[in-house]
C-alpha positions as CSV (number, residue, x, y, z in Angstrom):
1,M,0.0,0.0,0.0
2,S,1.1,3.5,-0.7
3,D,1.5,6.3,1.9
4,L,-0.3,9.7,1.9
5,T,1.3,13.1,2.1
6,S,0.5,15.1,5.2
7,E,-0.9,18.2,3.5
8,L,-2.7,17.1,0.3
9,N,-3.1,13.4,1.0
10,L,-1.3,12.5,-2.2
11,S,-0.5,8.8,-2.7
12,L,3.1,7.8,-2.5
13,A,4.6,4.5,-3.6
14,V,6.3,2.7,-0.7
15,D,8.3,-0.1,-2.5
16,D,8.6,-2.0,-5.8
17,D,5.7,-4.2,-5.1
18,D,3.5,-1.1,-4.8
19,T,4.6,0.6,-8.1
20,R,2.1,-1.1,-10.3
21,D,-0.8,-0.3,-8.0
22,Y,0.4,3.3,-7.5
23,L,0.6,4.0,-11.2
24,A,-2.7,2.3,-12.0
25,Q,-4.8,3.6,-9.1
26,S,-3.2,6.1,-6.6
27,L,-1.6,8.5,-9.2
28,R,-4.9,9.2,-10.7
29,D,-6.4,10.2,-7.4
30,S,-3.5,12.4,-6.5
31,L,-3.7,14.4,-9.8
32,T,-7.4,14.8,-9.3
33,I,-6.7,16.3,-5.9
34,I,-4.1,18.8,-7.2
35,D,-6.4,19.8,-10.1
36,G,-9.2,20.5,-7.6
37,L,-7.0,23.0,-5.8
38,F,-7.2,25.3,-8.8
39,N,-11.0,25.1,-9.3
40,Q,-12.5,28.6,-9.8
41,A,-15.2,28.0,-7.2
42,T,-13.8,25.6,-4.7
43,G,-10.0,26.2,-5.2
44,H,-7.8,26.9,-2.2
45,A,-6.3,30.2,-1.1
46,H,-2.6,30.5,-0.7
47,N,-2.5,32.3,2.6
48,G,-3.5,29.6,5.0
49,S,-1.0,28.0,7.4
50,H,-1.8,24.4,6.2
51,Q,-0.4,25.2,2.8
52,G,3.0,26.0,4.2
53,G,2.8,29.7,5.3
54,Q,2.4,33.0,3.4
55,L,3.7,33.4,-0.2
56,Q,6.9,35.3,-0.6
57,F,8.3,36.5,-3.9
58,L,11.6,38.2,-4.8
59,D,10.0,39.5,-8.1
60,L,6.4,39.1,-9.1
61,S,5.3,39.9,-12.7
62,V,1.6,39.7,-13.4
63,G,0.7,39.9,-17.1
64,G,-3.0,40.4,-16.5
65,N,-5.0,42.1,-13.8
66,L,-4.1,41.8,-10.2
67,T,-7.0,42.0,-7.7
68,V,-6.3,42.2,-4.0
69,T,-9.5,41.9,-1.9
70,G,-7.7,42.6,1.4
71,A,-5.1,45.1,2.5
72,S,-1.8,45.5,0.7
73,D,1.3,46.2,2.7
74,L,4.0,47.5,0.3
75,H,7.3,48.3,2.0
76,G,9.1,49.5,-1.1
77,S,8.3,51.9,-4.0
78,V,5.2,51.4,-6.2
79,H,5.7,52.5,-9.8
80,C,2.6,52.8,-11.9
81,Y,3.2,53.3,-15.6
82,A,-0.5,53.8,-16.4
83,N,-3.4,55.3,-14.4
84,L,-3.8,54.6,-10.7
85,T,-7.5,54.4,-9.8
86,V,-8.4,54.4,-6.1
87,N,-12.1,53.9,-5.3
88,G,-11.6,54.4,-1.6
89,I,-9.6,56.8,0.4
90,A,-5.9,57.1,-0.3
91,T,-3.9,58.1,2.9
92,P,-0.3,58.7,2.0
93,N,2.2,60.2,4.4
94,S,3.4,62.4,1.6
95,L,2.5,62.9,-2.1
96,D,5.0,64.0,-4.7
97,V,3.3,64.7,-8.1
98,T,5.9,65.6,-10.8
99,T,3.5,66.4,-13.5
100,T,-0.1,67.6,-13.8
101,S,-2.8,66.5,-11.2
102,H,-6.4,66.4,-12.3
103,L,-8.7,66.5,-9.3
104,R,-12.4,66.1,-10.4
105,G,-13.9,66.4,-7.0
106,A,-13.4,68.7,-4.0
107,V,-10.0,68.8,-2.3
108,T,-10.0,69.2,1.5
109,M,-6.8,70.0,3.4
110,D,-6.7,70.0,7.2
111,A,-3.1,71.4,7.3
112,G,-1.4,74.1,5.3
113,L,-0.9,74.1,1.5
114,T,2.5,75.0,0.2
115,I,2.7,75.7,-3.6
116,T,5.9,76.6,-5.3
117,G,4.5,76.7,-8.8
118,A,1.3,77.9,-10.5
119,I,-2.3,76.8,-9.6
120,N,-4.5,76.1,-12.7
121,S,-8.1,75.1,-11.8
122,T,-11.2,75.1,-14.0
123,G,-13.4,74.8,-11.0
124,T,-13.6,76.5,-7.6
125,V,-10.7,76.3,-5.1
126,T,-12.2,76.6,-1.6
127,I,-9.8,77.2,1.3
128,G,-11.5,76.9,4.7
129,T,-8.7,78.5,6.7
130,D,-6.0,81.1,5.9
131,L,-4.3,81.4,2.5
132,Q,-0.7,82.8,2.7
133,V,1.1,83.6,-0.5
134,N,4.8,84.4,0.1
135,R,5.4,85.6,-3.4
136,D,3.3,86.8,-6.4
137,L,-0.4,86.1,-6.8
138,A,-1.6,86.4,-10.3
139,V,-5.4,86.4,-11.0
140,A,-6.4,86.4,-14.7
141,R,-10.0,87.2,-14.1
142,N,-12.1,88.4,-11.2
143,A,-11.2,88.0,-7.5
144,S,-14.1,88.1,-5.0
145,I,-13.3,88.7,-1.4
146,T,-16.2,88.9,1.1
147,G,-14.1,89.7,4.1
148,T,-11.3,92.2,4.6
149,L,-8.4,92.5,2.1
150,T,-5.2,93.8,3.7
151,V,-2.4,94.6,1.2
152,G,0.8,96.6,1.3
153,A,0.2,98.1,-2.2
154,I,-2.3,97.5,-5.1
155,T,-1.2,97.9,-8.7
156,T,-3.9,97.3,-11.3
157,G,-1.6,97.5,-14.3
158,G,-3.8,100.1,-16.1
159,G,-7.2,98.4,-15.3
160,G,-9.8,99.6,-12.9
161,L,-10.2,98.7,-9.2
162,N,-13.9,97.9,-8.4
163,V,-14.9,97.7,-4.7
164,G,-18.5,96.8,-4.0
165,G,-18.3,97.5,-0.3
166,N,-16.4,99.9,1.9
167,L,-12.7,100.7,1.1
168,I,-10.8,101.1,4.4
169,A,-7.1,102.1,4.2
170,S,-5.0,102.5,7.3
171,G,-2.3,104.3,5.4
172,V,-2.3,107.1,2.8
173,V,-4.4,106.9,-0.3
174,I,-2.5,108.5,-3.2
175,A,-4.3,109.1,-6.5
176,A,-3.5,111.2,-9.5
177,R,-7.1,112.2,-9.9
178,Y,-10.1,111.5,-7.7
179,C,-13.7,111.2,-9.1
180,T,-16.9,110.0,-7.4
181,T,-19.9,108.3,-9.1
182,G,-18.2,108.6,-12.5
183,Y,-18.2,112.4,-12.4
184,D,-15.0,113.3,-14.1
185,T,-14.5,117.0,-15.0
186,G,-10.8,116.6,-15.8
187,Q,-9.9,118.3,-12.5
188,V,-7.7,116.8,-9.8
189,M,-10.8,116.2,-7.6
190,S,-14.4,115.9,-8.9
191,I,-17.2,115.1,-6.5
192,N,-20.8,114.5,-7.7
193,G,-22.7,115.1,-4.6
194,S,-22.1,116.4,-1.1
195,G,-18.8,116.0,0.8
196,V,-18.9,115.5,4.6
197,A,-15.9,115.7,6.9
198,S,-15.9,115.2,10.7
199,G,-12.9,117.6,10.9
200,Y,-12.1,120.5,8.6
201,W,-11.2,121.0,5.0
202,Y,-7.9,122.7,4.2
203,Q,-6.5,124.2,1.0
204,R,-3.0,124.7,-0.5
205,G,-1.4,121.8,1.4
206,S,-1.4,123.6,4.8
207,T,-3.5,123.8,7.9
208,S,-3.2,127.6,7.7
209,Y,-5.8,127.8,4.9
210,R,-9.0,126.4,6.3
211,C,-12.3,126.1,4.3
212,Y,-15.4,127.4,6.1
213,D,-19.1,126.8,5.5
214,N,-22.3,128.5,6.6
215,A,-22.3,126.5,9.9
216,D,-19.2,128.4,10.9
217,F,-20.7,131.9,10.6
218,A,-24.0,133.7,10.0
219,Y,-24.7,136.1,7.2
220,G,-27.6,138.3,6.2
221,V,-28.8,141.6,4.7
222,G,-30.0,143.1,7.9
223,I,-27.8,144.9,10.4
224,A,-26.8,142.3,13.0
225,A,-23.7,141.9,15.2
226,S,-21.0,139.3,14.3
227,T,-22.5,138.4,10.9
228,L,-21.1,138.6,7.4
229,V,-22.6,141.2,5.0
230,Q,-24.9,140.1,2.3
231,R,-26.0,142.5,-0.4
232,D,-29.7,143.1,-0.8
233,G,-31.8,142.7,-4.0
234,S,-30.5,146.0,-5.4
235,G,-26.8,145.2,-4.7
236,Q,-26.7,147.6,-1.8
237,V,-24.8,147.0,1.5
238,Q,-26.6,147.9,4.7
239,A,-24.5,148.8,7.8
240,Q,-24.8,150.8,10.9
241,G,-21.3,152.2,10.4
242,V,-17.9,151.5,9.1
243,Y,-15.0,151.5,11.5
244,M,-11.6,152.7,10.1
245,P,-9.1,152.7,13.0
246,S,-6.2,153.9,10.8
247,G,-5.3,155.2,7.4
248,A,-6.3,158.9,8.0
249,Q,-5.2,161.0,5.1
250,G,-3.7,164.5,5.2
251,G,-4.9,167.5,3.3
252,R,-8.4,168.3,1.9
253,P,-10.4,165.5,0.2
254,T,-11.8,165.9,-3.2
255,Y,-15.0,164.0,-2.3
256,V,-16.6,163.1,1.1
257,V,-19.2,160.5,2.1
258,G,-22.5,161.3,3.7
259,Q,-26.2,160.7,3.6
260,T,-29.4,162.7,3.3
261,G,-31.3,161.0,6.1
262,D,-32.4,157.9,4.2
263,G,-29.6,155.7,5.6
264,W,-27.7,155.3,2.3
265,M,-24.1,156.5,2.0
266,R,-23.2,158.6,-1.1
267,W,-20.4,160.8,-2.5
268,W,-20.4,164.6,-2.4
269,P,-17.7,167.2,-3.3
270,A,-15.7,168.4,-0.4
271,N,-17.2,171.9,-0.6
272,A,-20.6,170.5,0.1
273,I,-19.9,170.6,3.8
274,G,-18.7,173.4,6.1
275,P,-20.3,176.2,8.1
276,P,-24.1,176.2,8.1
277,A,-25.8,178.3,5.5
278,V,-27.5,180.4,8.2
279,T,-26.0,181.6,11.5
280,R,-26.8,179.3,14.4
281,F,-27.3,181.3,17.5
282,M,-29.8,181.9,20.4
283,Q,-30.5,185.5,21.5
284,G,-32.7,186.2,24.5
285,S,-33.4,188.2,27.7
286,I,-32.2,187.6,31.2
287,G,-34.7,188.3,33.9
288,V,-32.8,189.4,37.0
289,P,-34.4,187.7,40.1
290,G,-35.9,190.0,42.7
291,L,-33.8,189.0,45.7
292,G,-35.3,189.8,49.1
293,P,-34.1,192.4,51.6
294,G,-31.9,189.8,53.2
295,G,-30.1,188.8,50.0
296,G,-30.2,185.4,48.3
297,N,-29.0,182.9,45.6
298,T,-31.3,182.5,42.6
299,D,-31.0,181.5,38.9
300,A,-32.2,184.0,36.3
301,Y,-35.2,183.3,34.1
302,I,-34.2,183.2,30.4
303,S,-36.4,183.8,27.4
304,A,-35.3,183.5,23.7
305,W,-36.0,186.1,21.1
306,S,-34.4,184.2,18.3
307,N,-33.3,180.5,18.4
308,S,-31.8,179.2,15.1
309,L,-29.4,177.3,17.3
310,G,-32.2,175.1,18.6
311,A,-31.3,175.6,22.2
312,G,-33.7,173.6,24.5
313,G,-35.5,174.3,27.8
314,L,-36.6,177.9,26.9
315,P,-38.1,179.8,28.5
316,G,-36.8,178.6,31.9
317,S,-34.1,178.9,34.4
318,T,-31.7,176.5,32.4
319,F,-31.1,176.0,28.7
320,S,-29.3,173.2,26.7
321,V,-27.2,173.2,23.6
322,P,-28.4,170.8,20.8
323,Y,-25.1,169.1,19.7
324,A,-21.4,168.8,20.6
325,G,-19.1,171.5,19.4
326,Y,-17.6,174.9,20.2
327,Y,-19.8,177.8,21.5
328,S,-19.4,181.5,22.4
329,I,-21.6,182.7,25.3
330,A,-21.8,186.4,26.3
331,G,-24.3,188.4,28.3
332,G,-24.8,191.6,30.3
333,C,-27.2,192.9,33.0
334,Q,-28.1,196.2,34.7
335,G,-30.4,197.2,37.6
336,S,-30.8,199.1,40.9
337,N,-30.1,198.5,44.5
338,L,-33.3,198.7,46.6
339,T,-31.8,198.7,50.1
340,G,-29.3,200.9,51.9
341,N,-26.4,198.5,52.0
342,S,-23.1,198.5,50.1
343,E,-21.8,195.1,49.0
344,T,-20.9,193.0,46.0
345,L,-23.3,191.4,43.5
346,R,-22.0,188.1,42.1
347,I,-23.2,186.9,38.6
348,R,-22.0,183.4,37.5
349,L,-22.3,181.4,34.3
350,I,-22.5,177.7,35.4
351,S,-22.4,174.5,33.2
352,R,-23.7,171.1,34.2
353,D,-20.7,169.3,32.8
354,H,-17.9,171.9,33.2
355,G,-18.9,173.8,36.3
356,E,-18.4,177.6,36.6
357,L,-17.5,179.0,33.2
358,D,-17.3,182.8,34.1
359,N,-18.4,185.3,36.7
360,A,-19.1,189.0,36.9
361,D,-18.6,190.4,40.5
362,T,-19.7,194.0,40.7
363,P,-20.0,196.3,43.7
364,I,-23.4,197.9,44.5
365,K,-24.0,201.0,46.6
366,I,-26.9,202.4,48.6
367,S,-29.8,203.4,46.4
368,S,-27.7,203.2,43.2
369,Y,-27.6,201.6,39.8
370,W,-25.3,198.6,38.9
371,G,-24.2,196.9,35.7
372,A,-22.1,193.8,34.8
373,Y,-21.2,191.5,31.9
374,F,-19.7,188.0,31.3
375,S,-18.4,186.0,28.4
376,W,-16.9,182.5,27.6
377,S,-16.0,180.3,24.6
378,G,-15.2,176.6,24.5
379,F,-16.4,173.1,24.0
380,L,-19.8,171.9,25.2
381,N,-21.4,168.4,25.0
382,A,-24.6,167.7,23.2
383,G,-27.5,168.3,25.6
384,E,-25.3,170.1,28.1
385,T,-27.4,172.5,30.3
386,L,-26.3,176.0,31.5
387,R,-27.7,178.6,34.0
388,I,-27.0,182.2,35.2
389,N,-26.9,182.5,38.9
390,F,-27.3,185.8,41.0
391,Q,-26.2,186.1,44.6
392,T,-26.1,188.9,47.2
393,S,-25.7,188.8,51.0
394,F,-27.9,191.7,52.2
395,D,-29.5,193.9,49.5
396,A,-32.5,193.4,47.3
397,I,-32.0,194.1,43.6
398,N,-33.9,194.1,40.4
399,G,-33.0,194.6,36.7
400,Q,-32.7,193.0,33.3
401,G,-30.2,191.8,30.8
402,E,-29.4,190.1,27.4
403,L,-27.8,186.8,26.5
404,L,-26.2,185.6,23.2
405,V,-25.2,182.0,22.6
406,A,-23.5,181.2,19.2
407,F,-22.2,177.9,17.7
408,I,-18.6,178.3,16.4
409,P,-17.9,175.9,13.4
410,V,-14.4,174.4,13.4
411,S,-12.8,171.6,11.3
412,D,-13.7,168.9,13.8
413,Y,-17.3,170.2,14.3
414,P,-18.2,171.9,11.1
415,N,-22.0,172.0,11.7
């Protein structure tokens, strides 16, 4: 009888007596067993331990397709001369592609992407985190940025720069010409609409030339303090007065400025002003007060005969001059002494603003007549009042007199 092998149960011849039986019977059974190992449906696998351990090859050349249903552990390099199709996930430690890569689906990168060459993509490249370009970035068409774009400098190469949202620059914006809303007049700056600044506008490249608007000052036609002058509908300028602190000219002017009472300033020849056409004076009588037997101190009663001067307060014990200027005042009185004393009669011309202007002290005798006069010339204020005062200590007097007050035109006060 033949023996059987331990793995495949193949028949083995034992001795010469067994050879005939082995060749006639056992060899057929052994070949049938070997053939069954390569059956497509029931054939054996070559990775079980009962077949003598895992297969090991120094070189393996497969002329047709190689299908590996399990995992492949390749410790050396894998060189594919044609396409490499991976239906599942490929997880390499590193990937070195020496020619063009064509990625038909999305590419997700959890770490950074370092690109030393150009990126050519017919689809959309989406980067979920930051994109850092250490050298040049060339965009052949449009670039859409929904967030903030921070750049050191932007050079368009002659094309336009379109910003749909706000343009925020932390540095200086330098432009050869600035135009808004397509309004280009050819000037350095053209603004179609209103300009608003939280600070001030300046001109000529210096903060010494500030631009103002109507919120900085008020203006109007009417006469109002601290406002700018605006001409009225007739082109006239209305003002209460014009202050000229300096620039006084010597000599006589050819023309002078004045008005006729309607408020408007006009030109006149210099000879249009000067002394009044009529004499301005006041002429009147002085009523000597009847002092009592014991004397007294009383102002005279003055009445005007003629008053082209326009003196006020007449008749009365005081009179006033109408305007500031230089005046000449003269007067005289005469009368009698009604008592038997001998003393001095004092007559004084007194001003409200300047005090005693002149006096006429005259002696009077018992039952005799007396006479005295006074005169003065100088400056009086507009509305200044004057009076003539009589004073005796003992005697009673009576009498009468005359007064003449005349305005003296001078260069400073011609009227």
